[in-house]
MINU-529341 format. One record per residue (C-alpha): residue in three letters; x negated, y negated, z negated. Coordinates in steps of 0.001 Angstrom, whole numbers, padded with zeros to 6 digits, always signed. Example, Ala and Ser with C-alpha at 12.3 -4.5 7.8 and 13.67 -1.06 7.14 Angstrom:
# residues 2
ALA-012300+004500-007800/SER-013670+001060-007140/
This chain:
# residues 369
MET-009719+083247-000199/HIS-008147+084347+003077/ASP-009841+086366+005774/LEU-009083+084086+008718/SER-010343+086580+011298/THR-006738+087864+011539/TYR-005132+084410+011542/THR-004262+084299+015242/ALA-002861+087839+015234/THR-000661+086952+012250/THR+000615+083548+013338/GLY+000288+083515+017124/GLN-001624+080233+016748/SER-005275+079537+017581/LEU-007562+077605+015243/TRP-010050+075157+016701/LEU-012612+073110+014783/ASP-012372+069325+015017/ASN-016096+068762+014730/LEU-018933+068854+017269/SER-022291+068442+015595/ARG-025790+069568+016492/ALA-026383+070196+012776/HIS-023437+072626+012755/VAL-025050+074536+015595/PHE-028661+074607+014330/GLU-027656+075402+010743/GLY-025411+078274+011817/LYS-022190+076698+010548/LEU-020371+076845+013874/LYS-021430+080465+014433/HIS-020154+081307+010944/ALA-016835+079535+011600/ILE-016350+081484+014825/GLU-017262+084847+013319/HIS-015648+084532+009872/LEU-013150+081651+009824/GLY-011114+082418+012924/ILE-012327+079400+014934/ARG-011594+079812+018643/GLY-012502+076394+020057/VAL-014045+072993+019284/THR-012757+069450+019753/SER-014582+066166+019453/ASN-014068+062455+019880/PRO-016362+059404+019877/SER-015955+058885+016138/ILE-016958+062496+015407/LEU-020015+062216+017658/ASP-021015+058911+016035/LYS-020807+060586+012612/ALA-022858+063570+013786/LEU-025706+061352+014980/ARG-025525+059102+011922/GLU-025575+061967+009382/SER-028154+064202+011062/PRO-030467+061952+013132/ALA-033414+064347+012842/TYR-031731+066821+015168/TYR-031508+064183+017904/ARG-034781+062316+017446/ALA-036953+064243+019910/ASP-034319+064256+022642/LEU-033670+060555+022196/ARG-037368+059765+022452/ASN-037723+061756+025679/LEU-034534+060401+027226/ARG-035547+056817+026537/LEU-038746+057415+028483/ASP-036781+058508+031542/ASP-033737+056253+031516/THR-032844+052878+030074/ASN-029075+053082+030669/ILE-027541+053666+027257/GLU-024412+055447+028503/THR-026517+057778+030646/ILE-028701+058584+027631/TYR-025539+059230+025592/GLU-024145+061654+028168/LEU-027403+063561+028521/LEU-027821+063688+024727/ILE-024319+064961+023965/ALA-024354+067359+026918/ARG-026821+069473+024972/ASP-024478+069631+021950/VAL-021630+070611+024263/GLN-023717+073276+026003/MET-024821+074902+022746/ALA-021277+074968+021369/CYS-019943+076315+024678/ASP-022525+079096+024618/LEU-021500+080170+021128/LEU-017864+080288+022254/THR-018472+081968+025624/PRO-017941+085560+024362/LEU-014563+084533+022937/TRP-013711+082647+026152/GLU-014478+085761+028184/GLU-012640+088105+025817/SER-009518+085917+025854/LEU-009664+085563+029657/GLY-009964+081812+029272/LEU-007150+081289+026806/ASP-009505+080082+024044/GLY-013214+079454+023632/TYR-013354+075828+024792/VAL-015318+072758+023767/SER-013610+069416+024404/TRP-015653+066403+025524/GLU-013925+063055+025946/VAL-014423+060563+028747/SER-015323+057040+027638/PRO-012330+055319+025994/ALA-013167+052258+028092/LEU-011715+054153+031077/ALA-008299+054722+029465/HIS-006505+052504+031983/ASP-008525+053415+035084/ALA-007425+056694+036651/ASP-010050+056814+039401/ALA-012894+056104+037000/THR-011554+058779+034634/VAL-011580+061378+037398/ALA-015123+060366+038378/ALA-016290+060550+034754/ALA-014720+063991+034337/ALA-016620+065222+037384/ARG-019864+063848+035961/LEU-019368+065384+032501/ARG-018469+068770+033980/LEU-021596+068705+036090/LEU-023780+067687+033142/ALA-022376+070384+030844/GLY-022499+073091+033492/ARG-020227+075381+031476/ASP-016964+076959+032579/ASN-015536+076673+029066/LEU-015816+072892+028950/MET-012516+071050+028508/ILE-012455+067389+029514/LYS-010469+065092+027236/VAL-008425+062278+028752/PRO-005926+060003+026954/ALA-002178+060147+027578/THR-002052+056602+028905/GLU-000272+055986+032197/ALA-003616+056042+034025/GLY-004801+059003+031967/VAL-001745+061046+032884/TYR-002285+060249+036566/ALA-005920+061356+036232/PHE-004804+064508+034415/GLU-002567+065515+037320/GLU-005423+064940+039757/LEU-007892+066890+037623/THR-005435+069773+037268/ALA-004946+069840+041029/ARG-008744+070132+041339/GLY-008978+073046+038916/TYR-010314+071292+035826/LYS-009714+072322+032240/VAL-008230+069304+030453/ASN-007275+068297+026913/VAL-004804+065402+027082/THR-005211+063469+023853/LEU-003616+060627+021875/ILE-000010+061822+022227/PHE+002232+060290+019567/GLY+005710+060511+021063/LEU+008082+062729+022996/GLU+008167+060545+026104/GLN+004382+060548+026243/LEU+004436+064339+025909/ARG+007094+064771+028555/ALA+005044+062695+031021/VAL+002034+064916+030313/PHE+004002+068141+030825/GLU+005463+066852+034082/ALA+002030+065846+035359/HIS+000784+069313+034432/LEU+003472+070977+036529/ARG+002770+068720+039504/GLY-000963+069336+039289/LEU-000475+073088+038953/ARG+001711+073247+042052/ARG-000909+071358+044024/TRP-003594+073751+042758/MET-001579+076896+043505/ALA-000515+075633+046947/HIS-004022+076610+048076/SER-003785+080114+046542/HIS-006376+079361+043893/ASP-007014+081519+040819/PRO-004126+080849+038387/LEU-006390+081419+035374/ALA-009084+079001+036547/VAL-007090+075983+035379/ARG-006335+075430+031672/SER-004993+072549+029595/VAL-003708+071586+026181/ALA-001616+068616+025003/SER-002890+067085+021758/VAL-000065+065751+019583/PHE-001304+063683+016637/LEU+000505+064155+013334/SER-000867+062502+010179/ARG-001289+059079+011767/VAL+002440+059110+012567/ASP+003384+059557+008925/THR+000868+056939+007799/LEU+002434+054243+009986/VAL+006063+055253+009451/ASP+005584+055598+005683/ASN+004118+052093+005538/GLN+007155+050715+007336/LEU+009514+052650+005048/ASN+007735+051274+001989/ALA+008204+047756+003346/LEU+011892+048380+004008/ALA+012403+049850+000553/SER+011046+046711-001037/ALA+013664+044599+000739/ALA+016445+043355-001517/ASN+019257+044787+000623/ALA+017801+048285+001034/ASP+018901+051510-000631/GLN+015450+052148-002002/ALA+015812+055825-002931/ASP+017414+056701+000388/VAL+014707+054968+002393/LEU+011815+056362+000369/ALA+013216+059882+000765/LEU+012432+059644+004472/ARG+008667+059415+003910/GLY+006365+062213+004969/LYS+008798+063692+007492/ALA+008317+061797+010758/ALA+005231+063731+011887/LEU+006811+067133+011371/ALA+009950+065886+013131/LEU+007709+064994+016070/ALA+006098+068427+015940/SER+009481+070154+015848/GLN+010811+068273+018864/SER+007517+068687+020715/TYR+007730+072440+020264/ALA+011325+072484+021448/LEU+010337+070496+024526/TYR+007446+072893+025194/GLN+009774+075892+024978/SER+012430+074313+027185/ILE+009877+073634+029922/TYR+007442+076524+029769/HIS+010017+079192+028894/GLY+012605+077681+031221/GLU+013314+077239+034892/ALA+010851+074375+035409/PHE+007914+076764+034973/ALA+009497+079972+036238/ASP+007834+080009+039668/LEU+004415+079241+038234/ARG+004825+081780+035455/GLU+005450+084487+038065/LEU+002143+083524+039714/GLY+000306+084114+036426/VAL-000317+080471+035560/ARG-000653+079613+031876/PRO+001424+076903+030192/GLN-000056+073754+028726/ASN-000154+074649+025061/LEU+000502+072179+022289/LEU-002507+071323+020166/TRP-001809+069773+016776/ALA-004376+067061+016086/SER-004915+064613+013236/THR-004024+067394+010799/ALA-005930+066211+007732/ALA-003477+064798+005183/LYS-004266+061128+004645/ASN-001806+060595+001789/PRO-003090+062176-001465/ALA+000521+062554-002620/TYR+001106+065149+000106/SER-000110+068736+000289/ASP-003530+068995+001917/LEU-001927+071511+004275/ILE+001232+069563+005162/TYR+000193+069441+008834/VAL-000972+073058+008890/GLU+001489+075403+007197/ASP+004657+073996+008765/VAL+003227+074055+012297/MET+001909+077627+012356/LEU+003860+078238+015536/PRO+003208+080793+018300/GLU+001520+079577+021473/THR+000094+076494+019720/ILE-003359+075421+018584/ASN-004331+073572+015429/THR-007639+071736+015432/LEU-008904+071250+011889/PRO-011678+069162+010325/ASP-014008+071118+008063/ALA-012271+070204+004790/THR-008830+071185+006074/LEU-010213+074467+007416/ALA-011668+075163+003961/ALA-008288+074400+002353/LEU-006571+076736+004817/ALA-008975+079543+003944/ASP-008600+078859+000222/HIS-004898+078539-000461/ALA-002655+078420+002608/VAL+000439+080574+002973/ILE-000381+082256+006280/GLN+002533+083843+008079/HIS+004447+083905+011330/ARG+006764+080877+011243/THR+010227+080435+012670/PRO+010372+077303+014828/PRO+011873+074416+012827/SER+015241+072941+013711/ALA+014955+070421+016523/SER+018434+069107+015742/ALA+017395+068223+012188/ALA+014340+066469+013604/GLN+016511+064531+016047/ALA+018754+063478+013166/HIS+015698+062245+011285/TYR+014641+060191+014314/ALA+018169+058746+014529/ARG+018077+057762+010859/LEU+014728+056027+011364/ALA+016103+054237+014427/SER+019026+052972+012356/LEU+016447+051304+010130/GLY+014704+049730+013106/ILE+011887+052297+013347/HIS+011786+053509+016945/MET+009546+056543+017275/ASP+009122+056703+021048/LYS+008616+052991+021492/GLU+006871+050860+018885/ILE+005506+053790+016875/ALA+004177+055996+019701/GLU+002921+053130+021832/GLY+001366+051295+018899/LEU-000411+054381+017610/GLN-001798+055219+021037/SER-003164+051679+021419/ASP-004636+051856+017934/GLY-006154+055271+018662/LEU-007847+053924+021762/ARG-009188+050988+019757/LEU-010598+053303+017066/PHE-012197+055602+019643/GLN-013720+052591+021392/GLN-015149+051437+018069/GLY-016618+054900+017510/PHE-018032+054965+021030/ASP-019576+051511+020646/ALA-021096+052503+017304/LEU-022519+055658+018870/LEU-024094+053698+021731/ALA-025497+051210+019235/GLN-027199+054052+017343/ILE-028675+055410+020557/ASN-029929+051918+021451/GLN-031779+051419+018165/
């Protein structure tokens, strides 16, 4: 069993927990994870919040009863209910947030997935959630849709902390990074505090392999395919995405594009590896953990993956993987008709929005019972 309290010092990577639950707070599990398992932040999404309410309704019952007396709007009740979870988690992480000067110690709260294609409504929702939470270490989550990226730039220019989520491709990531730079320049044009604004870019991994592997399996079953050659490509697309994402991050934030902002003391938009639980039982349970232990990144882990990391991971400072090898892998997939930055990235983002909307609808249905 590893002592994860030294994880960040060893790897240069921060660990966040992909779980926001009132039960975790009241039962001391989040406090334990922060103090003993190296956790330096918390992420959530509508599906996680739906699960939290479904599995531990007793922790929410009194608040729900009181909120229903005061307001009949289900979405308002939802926001007021979850705001308390966010506040409690933020308070547990505040000492770390202060100690790290705002580098870590955040809790992410997502705007409604129904707003994914409405930039103005996303900005308005972000303002409302920030006001409800009332915590400086709140990070608003917005999706990397076209409208979401526009909203992200605007929020950055207004000094918000933002987690841009549902990134599945390099072109999506590039658009997010470029919006970040534009928003930062607007923020700094008014001589604001460079450390007051903070953001991360959440690149999803396991879902990429799940979709690509399914397509490779279908191709391998075709009569004219070289089955062994095609099947050998499975389980590599997500790490190829991670490799190229890291190379893009380095080229921008350690290059000329960020030089003027870096001199002003502004922080880069760090990569956050999301969807890091292995979904294929044939793969290592740490396939999306060990190979992406890269400096200046964050990995947000569900509880089971965090436990696996503590139990049997090889924890060490990693050399960045070869971007050229990753590009070659993308080219090989393209030759088979699998286009990573088009059908794969766009399809996965649409599917992610659909799943989050389902989770959000299920959560509202629970509240409305």
